[in-house]
C-alpha positions in Angstrom: -7.4 29.1 -12.1 -10.8 30.0 -10.6 -14.4 30.4 -11.0 -14.3 33.5 -8.9 -13.1 35.7 -11.7 -14.5 35.0 -15.2 -11.4 36.2 -17.1 -9.4 33.4 -15.6 -11.7 30.7 -17.0 -9.5 30.0 -20.0 -10.1 26.6 -21.7 -13.1 27.0 -23.9 -15.1 26.9 -27.2 -14.5 24.9 -30.2 -15.6 26.0 -33.7 -18.3 23.9 -35.3 -17.1 21.5 -38.0 -17.2 23.0 -41.5 -19.6 20.9 -43.5 -17.9 21.5 -46.8 -14.4 20.9 -45.5 -14.9 17.2 -45.3 -13.7 15.2 -48.2 -14.9 11.6 -48.6 -12.5 8.8 -49.4 -13.7 5.2 -49.5 -11.3 2.7 -48.1 -10.9 -0.5 -49.9 -11.4 -3.7 -47.9 -7.7 -4.3 -48.1 -6.3 -1.0 -47.0 -8.9 -0.5 -44.2 -6.9 -2.8 -41.9 -5.0 0.3 -40.6 -7.2 3.1 -41.7 -5.1 5.8 -40.0 -1.6 5.4 -41.3 -0.1 4.2 -44.6 3.0 2.8 -42.9 0.8 0.6 -40.7 -0.9 -0.8 -43.7 2.5 -1.8 -45.0 3.4 -3.3 -41.7 0.3 -5.4 -41.8 1.3 -6.9 -45.1 4.8 -7.6 -43.8 3.7 -9.1 -40.5 0.7 -11.3 -41.6 1.9 -14.9 -41.5 -0.3 -17.7 -42.5 -2.5 -15.4 -44.6 -3.2 -15.4 -48.3 -5.3 -18.6 -47.9 -3.2 -20.3 -45.3 -3.4 -20.7 -41.5 -5.8 -19.9 -38.7 -6.5 -16.5 -37.2 -8.2 -15.7 -33.9 -10.2 -12.4 -33.8 -10.4 -11.2 -30.2 -13.5 -8.9 -29.9 -13.6 -6.3 -27.1 -15.2 -2.9 -28.1 -15.8 -3.8 -31.7 -19.1 -5.8 -31.5 -20.0 -5.8 -35.2 -19.1 -7.3 -38.5 -19.8 -4.1 -40.5 -16.9 -1.7 -41.0 -14.5 -4.1 -39.1 -11.0 -4.0 -40.6 -9.9 -6.9 -38.4 -12.5 -9.1 -39.9 -11.6 -7.9 -43.4 -8.0 -9.0 -42.8 -9.1 -12.3 -41.1 -11.2 -13.2 -44.2 -7.9 -14.0 -46.0 -7.1 -16.9 -43.7 -8.2 -20.5 -44.2 -10.0 -20.5 -40.8 -11.1 -17.8 -38.4 -12.1 -18.2 -34.8 -14.0 -15.1 -33.4 -13.6 -14.9 -29.7 -15.2 -12.8 -26.9 -13.8 -13.0 -23.4 -15.9 -11.9 -20.4 -12.9 -10.5 -18.4 -13.7 -8.6 -15.2 -11.1 -6.0 -16.0 -13.0 -5.0 -19.1 -16.5 -5.3 -17.8 -16.1 -3.8 -14.3 -16.4 -0.3 -15.7 -19.9 -0.8 -17.1 -23.2 0.0 -15.4 -25.9 -2.6 -15.2 -27.8 -1.1 -18.1 -24.7 -1.0 -20.3 -24.1 -4.7 -19.4 -27.5 -5.5 -20.8 -26.7 -3.6 -24.0 -23.4 -5.5 -24.2 -25.1 -8.9 -23.9 -27.7 -8.0 -26.6 -24.9 -6.9 -28.9 -22.9 -10.1 -28.3 -26.0 -12.2 -29.0 -26.5 -10.3 -32.3 -22.9 -10.6 -33.2 -23.0 -14.3 -32.8 -26.1 -14.5 -34.9 -24.5 -12.4 -37.7 -21.4 -14.6 -37.7 -23.5 -17.8 -37.8 -25.4 -16.4 -40.8 -22.0 -16.5 -42.5 -21.2 -20.1 -41.4 -19.0 -18.9 -38.6 -19.6 -18.5 -34.9 -18.5 -16.6 -31.8 -16.6 -18.4 -29.1 -17.6 -17.2 -25.6 -15.4 -17.7 -22.6 -15.2 -16.3 -19.0 -12.0 -15.5 -17.1 -8.6 -13.8 -17.6 -8.0 -12.9 -21.3 -4.3 -14.0 -21.0 -5.1 -17.5 -20.1 -8.1 -17.9 -22.4 -6.3 -16.5 -25.5 -3.3 -18.6 -24.8 -5.5 -21.7 -24.5 -7.5 -21.0 -27.7 -4.5 -20.1 -29.8 -2.8 -23.3 -28.8 -5.9 -25.4 -29.4 -6.6 -24.2 -32.9 -2.8 -23.7 -33.8 -3.4 -20.1 -34.8 -0.6 -18.1 -36.3 -2.2 -14.7 -35.8 -4.2 -12.9 -33.1 -6.2 -10.0 -34.5 -7.3 -7.3 -32.0 -8.3 -3.7 -32.0 -5.8 -1.2 -30.7 -6.6 0.5 -27.4 -5.7 3.8 -25.7 -6.8 3.2 -22.1 -3.9 2.3 -19.8 -5.6 -0.6 -18.2 -6.4 -2.2 -21.6 -2.9 -1.5 -22.9 -1.6 -3.4 -20.0 -4.0 -6.2 -20.7 -3.0 -6.4 -24.4 0.7 -6.4 -23.5 0.1 -9.2 -21.0 -1.7 -11.2 -23.7 1.1 -10.5 -26.1 3.6 -12.0 -23.7 1.7 -15.2 -23.5 2.0 -15.7 -27.2 5.7 -16.1 -26.8 5.0 -19.4 -25.1 3.1 -20.8 -28.1 4.8 -22.5 -31.0 3.3 -22.5 -34.5 4.5 -23.1 -38.0 7.0 -20.2 -38.1 7.6 -19.5 -34.4 5.4 -17.7 -32.0 2.0 -16.2 -33.2 1.9 -12.6 -34.1 -0.5 -10.0 -32.6 -1.9 -7.8 -35.3 -3.5 -4.5 -34.2 -6.0 -2.5 -36.2 -7.9 0.8 -35.9 -11.0 2.2 -37.5 -10.3 5.9 -37.8 -12.9 8.4 -38.8 -10.2 10.5 -40.6 -7.8 9.1 -43.2 -4.8 10.6 -41.4 -1.6 9.2 -42.8 0.4 9.4 -39.6 0.0 10.7 -36.0 3.1 12.9 -36.7 0.8 14.8 -39.0 -1.7 15.6 -36.2 -1.7 19.3 -35.3 -1.8 20.2 -31.6 -5.0 22.3 -32.1 -8.4 21.1 -33.4 -8.7 24.4 -35.2 -5.5 23.7 -37.1 -6.6 20.1 -37.7 -9.9 21.3 -39.3 -7.9 23.6 -41.7 -6.1 20.5 -43.0 -9.4 19.2 -44.4 -8.3 15.6 -43.7 -10.5 13.2 -45.8 -13.1 11.2 -43.9 -13.1 7.4 -44.6 -16.3 5.7 -45.5 -17.2 2.4 -43.9 -15.6 -0.8 -45.3 -17.9 -3.5 -46.6 -18.5 -6.6 -44.5 -16.2 -9.4 -45.5 -17.2 -13.0 -46.2 -15.5 -15.2 -43.6 -14.4 -18.8 -44.0 -16.5 -21.3 -42.2 -15.5 -21.9 -38.6 -14.2 -25.3 -37.4 -17.3 -27.3 -36.4 -15.6 -29.4 -33.7 -14.9 -26.4 -31.4 -16.8 -25.8 -28.1 -18.2 -22.3 -28.7 -19.7 -21.8 -25.3 -23.2 -20.6 -24.2 -24.3 -17.0 -24.1 -24.8 -15.9 -20.5 -27.9 -14.2 -19.1 -27.7 -10.9 -17.2 -28.0 -12.8 -13.9 -25.1 -15.1 -14.9 -23.0 -12.0 -15.7 -23.9 -10.2 -12.4 -22.9 -13.3 -10.4 -19.6 -13.5 -12.4 -18.8 -9.9 -11.8 -19.8 -9.7 -8.1 -22.7 -7.5 -7.1 -20.7 -5.5 -4.6 -18.5 -4.0 -7.2 -21.5 -3.3 -9.5 -23.2 -1.4 -6.7 -20.4 1.1 -6.7 -20.6 1.4 -10.5 -24.4 1.8 -10.5 -24.0 5.0 -8.4 -22.3 6.6 -11.3 -23.7 10.1 -11.3 -24.5 11.7 -7.9 -26.6 14.5 -9.2 -28.6 12.4 -11.6 -29.2 9.8 -9.0 -30.7 12.4 -6.7 -33.0 13.6 -9.4 -34.0 10.1 -10.6 -35.0 8.8 -7.1 -36.8 11.8 -5.9 -34.4 12.4 -3.0 -33.3 15.6 -4.7 -36.8 17.0 -4.5 -37.0 16.0 -0.8 -33.8 17.8 0.0 -35.0 20.9 -1.8 -38.1 21.0 0.4 -36.2 20.7 3.7 -32.7 21.6 4.7 -30.7 18.6 6.0 -27.4 18.7 8.0 -24.4 17.3 6.2 -24.2 14.2 8.3 -27.8 13.3 7.5 -27.2 14.1 3.8 -24.3 11.7 3.6 -26.4 9.0 5.3 -29.3 9.6 3.0 -27.1 9.5 -0.1 -25.4 6.3 0.9 -28.7 4.6 1.9 -30.2 5.8 -1.4 -27.3 4.4 -3.4 -27.4 1.1 -1.6 -31.2 0.6 -2.0 -31.3 1.8 -5.6 -28.3 -0.3 -6.7 -29.4 -3.5 -4.9 -32.9 -3.2 -6.4 -31.5 -2.5 -9.9 -29.2 -5.5 -9.8 -31.5 -8.0 -8.2 -34.9 -7.0 -9.5 -36.1 -6.0 -12.9 -39.0 -3.6 -13.3 -41.1 -4.8 -16.3 -41.2 -2.2 -19.1 -43.7 -2.1 -21.9 -41.9 -3.6 -24.8 -42.4 -2.0 -28.2 -41.7 -4.3 -31.2 -38.4 -3.4 -32.9 -37.5 -1.2 -29.9 -33.9 -0.1 -29.9 -34.0 0.1 -26.0 -33.0 -3.4 -25.1 -32.2 -2.9 -21.4 -34.7 -2.8 -18.5 -33.7 0.8 -17.8 -34.8 1.7 -21.3 -32.5 4.8 -21.7 -29.8 3.5 -24.0 -29.9 2.6 -27.7 -28.7 -1.0 -28.1 -29.2 -4.4 -29.7 -27.2 -5.3 -32.8 -25.8 -3.2 -35.6 -29.0 -3.2 -37.6 -31.0 -2.2 -34.6 -28.7 0.7 -33.9 -28.7 1.8 -37.5 -32.5 1.8 -37.6 -32.5 3.9 -34.4 -30.0 6.3 -36.0 -32.3 6.7 -39.0 -35.2 7.5 -36.7 -33.0 9.9 -34.7 -31.9 11.8 -37.8 -35.5 12.1 -39.1 -36.9 13.6 -35.8 -38.1 16.7 -37.5 -40.1 14.7 -40.0 -42.3 13.0 -37.4 -43.3 9.4 -37.7 -46.1 6.9 -37.2 -43.8 4.0 -36.3 -44.0 3.0 -32.6 -40.3 2.3 -32.3 -39.3 5.7 -33.7 -41.9 7.5 -31.6 -40.4 5.8 -28.6 -36.9 7.0 -29.7 -38.2 10.6 -30.3 -39.7 10.6 -26.8 -36.3 9.6 -25.3 -34.6 12.2 -27.5 -36.7 15.0 -26.1 -35.9 13.9 -22.6 -32.2 13.7 -23.2 -31.9 17.0 -25.2 -30.6 19.0 -22.2 -29.0 21.3 -24.7 -28.7 21.2 -28.5 -27.2 17.9 -29.7 -26.8 16.4 -26.2 -29.3 13.6 -26.8 -27.1 11.8 -29.4 -24.3 11.1 -27.0 -26.7 10.3 -24.2 -28.7 7.7 -26.3 -26.0 6.4 -28.7 -22.8 6.8 -26.7 -22.7 3.3 -25.2 -23.3 1.7 -28.6 -20.5 3.7 -30.1 -18.1 2.8 -27.3 -19.0 -0.9 -27.4 -18.4 -0.8 -31.2 -21.9 -1.9 -32.1 -21.7 0.8 -34.7 -18.6 2.7 -35.9 -18.0 6.4 -35.9 -17.5 6.2 -39.6 -21.0 4.6 -40.1 -22.6 7.3 -38.0 -20.9 10.1 -40.0 -21.7 8.4 -43.3 -25.4 8.0 -42.5 -25.7 11.5 -41.2 -24.1 13.0 -44.3 -26.2 10.9 -46.6 -29.4 12.1 -44.9 -28.2 15.7 -45.0 -27.6 15.5 -48.7 -31.1 13.9 -49.2 -32.6 17.0 -47.4 -30.6 19.4 -49.6 -30.9 18.0 -53.1 -27.5 16.2 -52.9 -25.6 19.2 -51.5 -24.1 20.3 -48.2 -24.6 23.9 -47.1 -21.6 25.9 -46.1 -23.7 27.5 -43.4 -24.2 24.5 -41.2 -26.5 21.4 -41.0 -30.2 21.7 -41.7 -31.3 19.5 -38.8 -30.2 19.6 -35.1 -30.1 15.8 -35.1 -27.6 15.8 -38.0 -25.4 18.3 -36.2 -25.6 16.4 -33.0 -24.6 13.1 -34.6 -21.7 14.6 -36.6 -20.4 16.8 -33.8 -20.4 13.9 -31.3 -18.5 11.4 -33.5 -16.1 14.1 -34.7 -15.4 15.2 -31.1 -14.9 11.6 -29.9 -12.5 10.9 -32.7 -10.4 14.0 -31.9 -9.9 13.0 -28.3 -9.2 9.4 -29.4 -6.4 10.8 -31.6 -5.1 13.0 -28.8 -5.0 9.9 -26.6 -3.1 7.9 -29.2 -0.7 10.8 -29.6 -0.1 11.0 -25.9 1.8 7.7 -26.1 4.4 9.3 -28.4 7.4 10.8 -26.6 6.1 9.5 -23.2 9.6 8.9 -21.8 9.9 11.5 -19.1 10.0 11.0 -15.3 6.2 10.9 -15.3 4.1 9.1 -17.8 0.8 10.2 -19.4 -2.0 7.7 -19.3 -5.6 7.4 -20.3 -8.6 6.4 -18.1 -12.1 6.0 -19.3 -14.7 7.5 -17.0 -18.4 7.3 -17.7 -17.4 6.4 -21.2 -15.2 9.4 -21.8 -11.4 9.5 -22.3 -9.6 11.2 -19.4 -5.9 12.0 -19.3 -3.8 11.8 -16.2 -0.1 11.6 -15.2 1.7 9.5 -12.6 5.2 9.7 -11.1 6.8 7.5 -8.5 6.4 3.9 -7.7 6.1 3.6 -3.9 5.2 5.6 -0.9 2.1 7.5 0.1 -0.3 8.5 -2.7 -0.8 12.2 -3.6 -3.5 13.4 -6.0 -3.2 16.8 -7.6 -6.4 18.5 -8.8 -6.3 21.7 -11.0 -8.6 24.6 -11.1 -11.2 25.8 -13.6 -9.5 26.4 -17.0 -6.3 24.6 -16.2 -5.2 20.9 -16.6 -2.6 18.5 -15.3 0.1 20.5 -16.9 -0.5 23.1 -14.2 1.5 20.8 -11.9 4.4 20.5 -14.3 7.0 21.3 -11.6 5.3 19.5 -8.7 4.8 15.9 -10.0 8.4 14.8 -10.3 9.7 16.7 -7.3 7.1 15.2 -5.0 7.7 11.7 -6.4 11.4 12.0 -5.8 10.7 12.5 -2.1 9.3 9.0 -2.0 5.6 9.4 -3.0 3.3 8.1 -5.7 2.0 11.2 -7.3 -1.0 11.5 -9.6 -2.3 14.5 -11.6 -5.5 14.5 -13.5 -7.1 16.6 -16.2 -10.7 16.7 -15.2 -13.4 16.0 -17.7 -13.9 19.2 -19.8 -10.3 20.4 -19.4 -6.8 19.9 -20.9 -6.7 17.0 -23.3 -9.5 15.1 -21.5 -12.8 14.7 -23.4 -15.3 17.5 -23.3 -18.6 15.8 -24.0 -22.0 17.6 -24.4 -23.2 17.0 -20.9 -24.2 19.1 -17.8 -21.1 20.0 -15.7 -21.6 20.5 -12.0 -19.3 20.6 -8.9 -20.9 17.3 -7.9 -19.9 15.7 -11.2 -16.3 16.8 -10.9 -16.1 15.7 -7.3 -17.5 12.3 -8.1 -15.0 11.9 -10.9 -12.2 12.5 -8.4 -13.7 10.0 -6.1 -13.9 7.4 -8.8 -10.3 8.1 -9.9 -9.1 7.5 -6.3 -11.2 4.3 -6.1 -10.5 2.8 -9.5 -7.0 4.1 -10.5 -5.1 5.0 -7.4 -6.8 2.2 -5.4 -5.9 3.5 -2.0 -6.6 6.6 0.2 -4.8 9.8 -1.0 -3.5 13.1 0.2 -5.8 15.2 -1.9 -4.5 18.6 -3.2 -6.6 21.1 -5.0 -6.0 24.6 -6.4 -8.8 27.2 -6.8 -12.0 25.4 -7.8 -10.1 22.1 -7.7 -9.8 22.7 -4.0 -13.5 23.0 -3.6 -14.0 19.7 -5.5 -11.4 18.2 -3.1 -13.4 19.4 -0.1 -16.6 17.8 -1.5 -14.8 14.5 -1.9 -13.4 14.7 1.6 -16.9 15.5 3.0 -18.8 12.8 1.2 -16.2 10.1 1.0 -13.8 10.6 3.9 -12.4 7.1 3.9 -10.7 7.8 0.6 -8.8 10.9 1.9 -5.8 10.9 4.2 -5.6 14.7 4.2 -6.6 17.7 2.2 -4.3 20.5 1.0 -6.2 23.5 -0.3 -4.1 26.0 -2.4 -6.0 29.3 -2.8 -9.2 27.3 -2.8 -12.5 28.5 -4.0 -15.3 28.4 -1.4 -16.2 30.3 1.7 -16.2 30.0 5.5 -19.7 30.4 7.0 -19.8 30.4 10.8 -22.2 28.0 12.5 -23.5 26.7 9.1 -25.5 23.6 9.8 -27.9 22.9 6.9 -28.0 22.7 3.1 -30.6 24.3 0.9 -30.4 22.6 -2.5 -31.0 24.7 -5.6 -33.3 23.9 -8.4 -32.2 21.3 -11.0 -29.4 22.8 -13.1 -30.3 24.5 -16.3 -28.1 26.3 -18.8 -29.8 29.6 -19.5 -29.9 31.4 -22.9 -27.8 34.3 -21.5 -25.2 31.8 -20.2 -24.9 30.2 -23.7 -24.7 33.6 -25.4 -22.2 34.9 -22.8 -19.9 31.9 -23.1 -19.6 32.5 -26.8 -18.9 36.2 -26.4 -16.4 35.6 -23.6 -14.2 33.2 -25.6 -12.7 35.7 -28.1 -11.8 38.1 -25.3 -10.1 35.3 -23.3 -8.0 34.2 -26.2 -6.9 37.7 -27.1 -6.0 38.6 -23.5 -4.8 35.2 -22.3 -1.2 36.0 -21.4 -2.1 39.1 -19.5 -4.9 37.5 -17.7 -2.7 34.6 -16.5 0.1 36.9 -15.7 -2.2 38.7 -13.2 -2.4 35.5 -11.3 1.4 35.4 -11.0 2.2 38.8 -9.4 5.5 37.7 -7.9 7.1 35.6 -10.8 5.5 36.7 -14.0 8.2 34.9 -15.9 6.6 31.6 -14.9 3.8 32.4 -17.4 5.8 30.9 -20.3 5.0 29.5 -23.7 4.3 26.1 -22.4 1.4 27.0 -20.2 0.0 29.6 -22.6 0.3 27.3 -25.6 -1.6 24.5 -23.8 -4.3 26.8 -22.6 -4.7 28.2 -26.1 -4.7 24.7 -27.6 -7.4 23.6 -25.2 -9.5 26.6 -26.0 -10.1 25.2 -29.5 -11.1 21.7 -28.5 -14.5 20.5 -29.6 -17.1 20.7 -26.8 -15.2 23.2 -24.7 -18.0 25.8 -25.0 -20.3 23.4 -23.0 -17.9 23.7 -20.1 -17.7 27.4 -20.2 -21.5 27.7 -20.2 -21.5 26.0 -16.8 -19.5 28.6 -14.9 -22.7 30.6 -14.5 -24.4 27.7 -12.6 -21.6 26.3 -10.4 -22.8 26.2 -6.8 -20.4 27.1 -4.0 -23.0 27.5 -1.3 -21.8 24.7 0.9 -18.9 26.3 2.9 -15.5 24.7 3.3 -15.7 24.5 7.1 -18.9 22.5 6.7 -17.5 20.1 4.2 -14.2 19.6 6.1 -15.5 19.6 9.7 -14.8 15.8 10.1 -11.1 16.1 9.1 -9.9 18.2 12.0 -6.1 18.5 11.9 -5.8 16.8 8.6 -6.4 20.0 6.6 -3.6 22.2 5.3 -4.2 25.7 3.8 -1.5 27.1 1.4 -2.5 30.7 0.6 -0.8 33.0 -1.8 -1.3 36.4 -0.1 -1.2 38.4 -3.3 -4.1 36.6 -4.9 -6.0 39.0 -7.3 -9.1 36.9 -7.2 -9.9 36.6 -3.6 -9.2 38.5 -0.4 -6.5 36.3 1.2 -6.3 38.2 4.5 -10.0 38.0 5.1 -10.1 34.3 4.1 -7.3 33.4 6.5 -8.8 35.4 9.3 -12.1 33.5 8.9 -10.2 30.2 8.8 -8.2 30.9 11.9 -11.3 32.0 13.8 -13.7 29.2 12.8 -11.4 26.3 11.8 -8.8 26.2 14.6 -7.6 22.7 13.7 -6.5 23.7 10.2 -2.8 24.3 9.5 -2.1 27.5 7.5 0.9 28.5 5.5 1.2 32.0 3.9 3.3 32.6 0.8 4.4 35.6 -1.1 2.5 34.5 -4.3 -0.7 35.0 -6.3 -3.6 32.7 -7.1 -1.4 29.7 -8.2 1.5 29.4 -5.7 2.1 25.8 -6.6 3.2 26.9 -10.2 4.5 30.3 -9.3 6.7 29.2 -6.4 6.9 25.3 -6.9 10.0 24.8 -4.8 8.4 26.3 -1.7 5.1 24.6 -2.1 6.7 21.3 -2.8 8.7 21.6 0.4 5.6 22.4 2.4 3.7 19.4 0.9 6.6 17.0 1.5 6.9 18.0 5.2 3.1 17.8 5.6 2.8 14.3 4.1 5.9 13.0 6.0 4.5 14.3 9.3 1.1 12.7 8.8 2.6 9.4 7.6 5.0 9.0 10.5 
């Protein structure tokens, strides 16, 4: 789909949660082990060996750095002895920025302190989780390993690898068991009960579980070597600074703003080559200084901002809960220094209503310093206090309450979608989850060897738009990847500012972290423009670019970039996004059919149902608002000038959105090195005529590879 015609921007707007539709159900400490499914609770009771006052359990902490509302610890409390364990594994830590690593260390320090207050402790080790867990389980003769369930593919692989090592250990009744647990916001009995649409899910009025009470743990064995807590410098040396430098450059647009380079570029036009050099030099200098030097920051007693950057709420659970109380009470004002500091950060992060909560508290939630249930519980309690014990049917009385509840409800929905994606995942291509900038992203992969191909969809679409390209290209001897960009499909749609640079950077990071080798980059519509940005800024990651009815223009003799002002979402854009949504839903099939003028039968139930489903996802309105601020001012010929003959244009000549004849005439005149293929198709030839497009792509990749 495309930015160029608003009616084709399809995936948007989620209704606000209904305050009175939320029923509360308090989980007992026993049944909270598997808070999302009754049958899993029963499985826990059947599988737990050595419990009931017997045996040793190891609790492996990852993204659950708390003792409050921790079902794994509740279950572990029934054992004779418990060994809490945290492993500094590069595969887990490599995705974190320097500031998040500081928040992590502070949380681990507080977790150890909290466990020691109970007569227990936290064992700290460095290295591969498989080797360390095997060694500890053998040393303490543990019968059970208790660990939180994951949805990210990389961590699922890690957990499976650890599970395999348990088979080599002998305990009282055979090999130890691995017992998985979840902390779900909703008391959903089974994932089979999960509707496809968030709108239908809300109508079910699924009860919300309250946090479980912290258990009393048995005393830890005193003879164990618990290991020292590392400093941030120790951790940086362990992780390798070079890798962290890449991770520190995590948001291209924000880095430009933060360092002042963005203002410099607005004041003078720079050629692309110089822009790239400036960007890379800026990243190198900024990251090196952030990792090797610390700028002193005025420390406020009881401050929740524990890292040197001072932008993320952190510390232990009590510190985060205190910050949450201050956040919710923003409208009341305060004389407390720590809450005044928080309120100042809140105002800076509130780029739109409710955005500050995810910006400030997101890392603490994702590290498990505080659970989503605890946030929801505290927000509802405060809302009731403001309203005499009642909840209004007309919405929440404070923006901060709405921001907190909307954020955790949205995070939980995408977590459930990610869990559900593993069911029925038996086709030729598999659906996987990747976490980018803290958000859950869905992608598909097919094929096991050969050149790598990455498929990028357009605005309003998702990876499903390449339904008949993935497997066919893989069968030709390629490794093929398709991604649902952040804000689309079943990927998370957080309350953030969306720009063409954000999406391009996401593609770059996916190639770097997931594909892990240069790719043939294919993009349709606006996805083609994102692909061109990636090729222009990070050419070493791209073998070739294939643009399918791409957004963007050809501007002869273009040689400089004039940056626009910092992005802002205007009032009319917000209002227009909400007005546009009902029209899009009512007219969806006709709108999409217009993009398929040759084979309208390709607009079937599958593609319409997925677009309709996505249009109800929480947070989707934030994406729709940004269509009014997307910047296509840098022309395609300027971005792709360094690729020469490694650019293929596939153009549907009956595109209702753009003038294909004029576009191709400009390409032939001003980009003579580009290869061009014309098709009797509309705006989405890869889905309208997949056999022809697949044949063209296979021949193109083969010719370049040989």
